[in-house]
LUMRO-926497 format. One line per 4 residues: number of its first residue (from 1); their letters; for each residue x, y, z of C-alpha. Coordinates in pm, 1 decimal. Example, Ala and Ser with C-alpha at 12.3 -4.5 7.8 and 13.67 -1.06 7.14 Angstrom:
1	AS	1230.0/-450.0/780.0; 1367.0/-106.0/714.0
# end
This chain:
1	XXXX	5594.4/3640.3/-2985.8; 5561.3/3375.3/-2707.2; 5260.8/3626.1/-2564.6; 5072.2/3667.3/-2917.4
5	XXXX	5092.0/3261.5/-2975.5; 4960.4/3197.7/-2650.5; 4631.8/3459.5/-2688.9; 4498.2/3231.0/-3008.4
9	XXXX	4488.4/2912.4/-2785.3; 4275.7/3106.7/-2491.0; 4043.9/3181.2/-2767.3; 3993.1/2861.0/-2879.6
13	XXXX	3985.5/2740.5/-2538.3; 3675.5/2990.4/-2432.6; 3522.6/2889.6/-2732.0; 3523.7/2542.4/-2661.8
17	XXXX	3397.8/2603.4/-2319.1; 3099.0/2802.2/-2477.4; 2978.4/2487.9/-2679.8; 3065.3/2194.8/-2403.7
21	XXXX	2936.9/2384.3/-2103.1; 2601.5/2355.9/-2198.3; 2582.1/1988.4/-2307.7; 2789.3/1919.0/-1933.6
25	XXXX	2488.7/2087.4/-1784.7; 2209.8/1950.7/-1967.6; 2410.6/1587.6/-1844.0; 2408.6/1683.6/-1496.0
29	XXXX	2068.2/1731.2/-1428.1; 1903.5/1547.5/-1237.8; 1609.6/1291.9/-1341.0; 1277.3/1384.2/-1233.2
33	XXXX	1005.3/1135.1/-1117.6; 643.3/1255.6/-1027.3; 500.1/1020.5/-816.4; 141.0/1034.9/-761.6
37	XXXX	-31.8/922.6/-430.5; -371.0/937.4/-303.7; -405.4/916.8/69.9; -336.1/1200.1/304.5
41	XXXX	70.3/1300.3/373.0; 73.5/1161.1/727.6; -62.5/793.5/645.6; 179.3/489.6/586.3
45	XXXX	129.1/471.1/218.8; 275.7/830.7/181.7; 563.0/741.4/439.5; 645.1/504.7/254.2
49	XXXX	669.8/712.7/-38.1; 886.0/946.5/115.1; 1131.6/708.8/225.5; 1134.8/554.6/-131.1
53	XXXX	1192.4/893.8/-278.4; 1479.4/956.5/-14.9; 1630.5/652.7/-68.2; 1662.0/682.3/-454.4
57	XXXX	1801.3/993.4/-452.2; 2080.8/883.4/-192.8; 2129.6/561.6/-367.5; 2171.3/738.4/-694.2
61	XXXX	2394.9/973.9/-574.5; 2106.6/1280.2/-671.0; 2120.3/1105.7/-1015.1; 1719.7/1100.0/-970.0
65	XXXX	1485.7/1348.4/-809.4; 1148.4/1192.6/-694.7; 849.7/1459.4/-666.1; 578.9/1358.5/-424.2
69	XXXX	220.6/1421.6/-477.6; 10.1/1309.1/-164.8; -333.0/1360.7/-110.3; -430.5/1279.6/-459.9
73	XXXX	-292.5/1657.3/-588.7; -159.2/1481.1/-908.2; -405.7/1184.5/-984.2; -740.0/1104.4/-766.8
77	XXXX	-704.1/736.5/-620.0; -895.3/567.6/-852.9; -731.3/706.6/-1168.6; -358.4/627.0/-1071.0
81	XXXX	-285.4/352.1/-1209.0; -452.6/462.9/-1588.0; -224.7/781.7/-1506.8; 56.2/586.1/-1492.8
85	XXXX	22.7/396.7/-1812.3; -76.8/712.1/-1972.2; 223.9/902.6/-1852.1; 39.4/1169.0/-1681.9
89	XXXX	249.6/1071.7/-1331.5; 589.4/903.5/-1393.8; 523.4/641.0/-1058.8; 198.3/586.9/-882.8
93	XXXX	76.7/416.2/-550.0; -269.0/244.9/-576.6; -499.7/14.3/-391.8; -592.0/-274.2/-622.6
97	XXXX	-926.7/-325.1/-455.0; -1040.5/29.3/-569.5; -1092.4/-165.3/-948.2; -1266.3/-492.2/-823.5
101	XXXX	-1228.2/-721.6/-1091.8; -920.4/-542.2/-1286.3; -594.6/-737.2/-1063.5; -735.1/-1096.5/-1009.8
105	XXXX	-424.2/-1247.9/-909.0; -393.0/-978.6/-660.5; -689.1/-1041.4/-472.9; -611.4/-1319.3/-315.8
109	XXXX	-394.0/-1190.9/-24.6; -726.8/-925.2/-4.5; -917.4/-1236.2/77.4; -1019.0/-1328.8/444.0
113	XXXX	-647.3/-1527.9/478.8; -629.3/-1403.4/836.3; -279.9/-1253.1/819.9; -163.7/-1091.7/1151.6
117	XXXX	52.4/-873.3/974.2; 132.7/-616.9/709.2; 492.3/-763.1/740.0; 398.3/-1098.5/629.4
121	XXXX	117.5/-959.6/414.6; 358.1/-748.8/217.8; 593.5/-1014.4/138.1; 286.4/-1245.6/71.3
125	XXXX	169.5/-1020.5/-193.8; 548.4/-951.5/-365.9; 617.5/-1268.5/-387.0; 297.2/-1409.6/-529.0
129	XXXX	360.8/-1125.8/-818.2; 683.0/-1208.4/-836.3; 611.7/-1566.9/-945.0; 293.0/-1520.7/-1137.7
133	XXXX	384.5/-1179.0/-1338.0; 68.8/-1126.1/-1436.3; -104.2/-946.7/-1702.2; -263.9/-683.7/-1498.6
137	XXXX	56.6/-555.3/-1429.6; 186.1/-584.9/-1823.9; 139.7/-227.8/-1916.5; 366.1/-85.5/-1630.5
141	XXXX	703.7/-163.6/-1396.1; 588.6/-281.9/-1089.8; 860.9/-111.6/-827.7; 723.0/-247.5/-498.0
145	XXXX	407.6/-411.4/-305.9; 264.7/-385.5/27.1; -44.2/-409.8/217.8; -209.2/-275.0/538.9
149	XXXX	-216.7/-438.0/869.3; -492.4/-693.7/954.9; -830.1/-461.5/960.3; -1039.4/-524.7/1294.1
153	XXXX	-1301.1/-383.9/1482.8; -1315.4/-20.8/1613.5; -1661.6/46.3/1821.1; -1800.0/272.9/2055.8
157	XXXX	-1952.5/-29.1/2276.3; -1727.1/-357.4/2337.1; -1700.0/-674.7/2093.2; -1562.5/-902.6/2282.4
161	XXXX	-1729.5/-1204.3/2108.4; -1920.5/-1250.3/1728.0; -2220.3/-1280.9/1902.6; -2136.4/-887.6/2009.9
165	XXXX	-2162.8/-797.1/1649.9; -2469.2/-906.3/1540.6; -2704.1/-616.8/1404.6; -2427.3/-361.9/1476.8
169	XXXX	-2397.8/-88.1/1205.0; -2036.6/-83.9/1037.8; -1822.4/188.7/843.2; -1646.6/-71.7/613.3
173	XXXX	-1488.4/-36.2/264.2; -1410.8/-274.1/-24.9; -1421.8/-657.1/47.5; -1497.4/-600.5/439.5
177	XXXX	-1827.0/-490.3/330.8; -1892.2/-860.7/219.5; -1705.3/-967.4/535.2; -1918.5/-814.7/811.7
181	XXXX	-2248.4/-887.7/653.7; -2141.4/-1249.1/649.7; -2008.8/-1242.5/1024.3; -2393.7/-1092.0/1140.6
185	XXXX	-2315.6/-694.3/1087.9; -2440.0/-413.8/921.9; -2180.1/-306.2/678.9; -2242.7/77.5/586.9
189	XXXX	-2057.2/251.4/290.7; -1919.7/607.3/373.4; -1626.2/831.3/333.6; -1377.9/776.4/606.1
193	XXXX	-1374.4/1155.4/652.2; -1760.1/1118.9/743.7; -1724.3/853.9/1007.6; -1647.9/1049.2/1318.3
197	XXXX	-1958.4/1233.3/1322.9; -2142.7/913.7/1216.1; -2045.5/738.1/1490.2; -2109.3/1019.1/1757.0
201	XXXX	-2468.9/1051.7/1586.5; -2495.3/695.2/1610.0; -2551.7/650.0/1267.7; -2273.5/369.3/1281.3
205	XXXX	-2181.2/216.1/1609.0; -1796.0/185.0/1476.2; -1593.1/80.4/1176.0; -1369.5/-191.7/1062.4
209	XXXX	-988.5/-62.9/918.4; -636.4/-116.3/1000.3; -532.1/33.7/1334.6; -289.9/274.1/1296.7
213	XXXX	-586.8/550.4/1240.3; -680.4/512.0/1594.7; -354.2/738.0/1620.0; -337.3/936.1/1298.3
217	XXXX	-676.2/1020.6/1242.5; -773.8/1035.3/1616.3; -1034.6/760.5/1624.6; -908.8/664.7/1970.1
221	XXXX	-1126.9/982.5/2044.9; -1445.3/812.7/1920.9; -1420.7/442.4/1966.0; -1296.2/330.1/2258.9
225	XXXX	-1274.6/-54.7/2205.5; -1108.5/-228.5/1935.9; -1111.6/-592.9/1906.8; -900.3/-811.5/1704.9
229	XXXX	-1026.8/-1046.6/1431.3; -745.9/-1041.7/1145.4; -976.6/-940.5/889.1; -888.9/-899.5/535.3
233	XXXX	-595.0/-666.7/450.4; -588.3/-425.9/205.4; -293.3/-465.6/-134.1; -128.1/-157.0/-271.9
237	XXXX	131.9/-170.9/-574.6; 382.9/102.0/-660.5; 423.6/111.8/-1058.4; 622.1/321.0/-1306.2
241	XXXX	517.7/436.3/-1655.6; 704.2/143.8/-1879.3; 826.4/400.3/-2150.5; 983.3/591.9/-1834.8
245	XXXX	1108.1/274.2/-1697.6; 1279.9/192.2/-2055.4; 1426.0/552.4/-2077.8; 1600.9/514.9/-1730.9
249	XXXX	1980.1/472.1/-1741.3; 2121.7/106.3/-1636.2; 2251.9/199.4/-1321.0; 1935.9/376.9/-1210.5
253	XXXX	1728.0/67.9/-1277.7; 1955.7/-147.3/-1115.0; 1901.2/85.5/-766.0; 1556.7/79.4/-826.7
257	XXXX	1528.9/-337.9/-886.0; 1724.5/-369.7/-548.0; 1450.1/-154.3/-365.7; 1177.3/-337.7/-444.8
261	XXXX	1169.4/-652.9/-222.9; 1312.0/-380.4/14.6; 1059.5/-143.2/8.3; 797.9/-391.0/56.3
265	XXXX	940.1/-577.6/412.0; 1039.8/-175.0/503.5; 684.7/-70.5/404.2; 495.7/-392.8/637.0
269	XXXX	745.5/-372.6/966.9; 706.2/29.7/949.7; 309.5/2.3/988.2; 290.9/-293.1/1190.7
273	XXXX	500.7/-128.6/1416.0; 308.3/182.6/1371.6; -5.1/12.5/1480.5; 145.3/-73.8/1815.7
277	XXXX	266.5/310.3/1871.7; -103.2/361.7/1791.5; -239.5/152.7/2047.6; 8.7/234.2/2330.8
281	XXXX	-90.8/606.9/2249.0; -488.2/552.8/2268.7; -442.3/357.6/2588.9; -246.8/615.0/2750.0
285	XXXX	-468.6/914.0/2590.9; -806.6/805.5/2595.5; -781.4/463.0/2797.5; -888.4/282.5/2506.1
289	XXXX	-911.9/-112.9/2514.2; -829.9/-389.5/2309.9; -1003.1/-714.6/2295.8; -919.3/-1033.4/2116.8
293	XXXX	-1177.6/-1274.1/1969.4; -1154.1/-1655.9/2127.3; -994.8/-1925.8/1995.0; -1353.8/-2041.0/1934.1
297	XXXX	-1496.7/-1734.1/1776.9; -1161.3/-1735.6/1523.2; -1227.8/-2064.6/1413.9; -1639.2/-1938.8/1322.0
301	XXXX	-1462.6/-1646.1/1149.1; -1274.2/-1833.5/924.8; -1580.0/-2067.6/848.5; -1823.7/-1765.8/821.0
305	XXXX	-1538.2/-1656.3/579.8; -1429.9/-1938.1/329.1; -1687.5/-1915.1/120.3; -1565.1/-1594.6/-6.1
309	XXXX	-1249.0/-1767.3/-120.2; -1454.3/-2074.8/-272.1; -1633.7/-1772.8/-478.6; -1271.3/-1602.3/-544.0
313	XXXX	-1156.7/-1945.8/-696.7; -1478.7/-2002.7/-944.3; -1469.0/-1632.1/-1041.9; -1116.1/-1687.4/-1113.5
317	XXXX	-1078.7/-2002.0/-1292.3; -1339.8/-1885.7/-1527.2; -1062.8/-1611.0/-1653.4; -846.1/-1933.2/-1741.1
321	XXXX	-623.9/-1864.7/-1410.3; -479.5/-2123.2/-1174.9; -690.9/-2000.4/-909.3; -668.0/-2285.2/-647.8
325	XXXX	-308.6/-2274.3/-678.7; -241.1/-1920.0/-612.1; -491.7/-1936.1/-331.0; -246.8/-2244.7/-214.6
329	XXXX	46.8/-2053.1/-282.8; -76.2/-1751.7/-108.9; -164.6/-1957.8/197.1; 192.6/-2134.7/207.5
333	XXXX	353.0/-1809.0/163.7; 155.3/-1671.1/450.1; 264.2/-1975.1/695.7; 614.0/-1910.8/618.5
337	XXXX	649.5/-1524.2/671.3; 424.4/-1571.5/1024.2; 676.4/-1796.7/1123.0; 960.3/-1668.6/1026.7
341	XX	856.4/-1287.9/1161.3; 649.3/-1420.4/1494.9
# end
């Protein structure tokens, strides 16, 4: 009798398991985030992406899985922001300067402020956007912000002073086209991939960029000299589709919130260290030489480029934004972080 009474109970348990198990399996499936990025996988914006993906997975105990797409494999550079807004990607990293005029508050950090490190510039950008919460990011959730290191001259012949720059053709991108022009050089726009051949053929005599590329893209082989001038940085933002953010559980949101500022500082420090590594590697492998502009030339650079900031203030004030205060805040944050991380 006991055996007969147990049998129906076992059947009931089995039937319950059939209905409960699928729901349990679904609940255990990780949340997948598709993260679009545009530079090659080995570059620092993609290194920070992979670090973020790993940290998110670890800190959510596998609850979130991040699929990364470097090198424009999901969205092209100029399409990432709109692609995230539309939901083609859940997360995307992009450079604001690729769409001039669309990110007026962010543009302040891309001005010729004379930043000496990516760490200081990245934290300045982060704090600036946190303070103003500008409309330029109203359609997305900002996950982090960072910049490249200060851009500098990398040349085929030595540039030891501003006088050496006069009439020199240099490959540039973004804001630095105007910078090079105002400093007496000749800006030439071309894809970075075309630059080594252009240097070898004498079409350009060098380029303006952040110096980690001396190692990452072996530019030390084509430009045996570099000159520190602390020219503008390039700002980046990592953003999430707003509907995707709204759909996340509270514990996952908490993890991503806590990572925001940490990721900005981590990326700045990582790429600053990588520049130092690239310079050491370039010297060891190519006898690369590094010069620094004199204090007088640094002052002259600041004077020649000051009108760019004045033009920004006029242009941005016309949009109804407190442009002068934005610039003042940027400079104050720069001073704070450069003193902290000397």
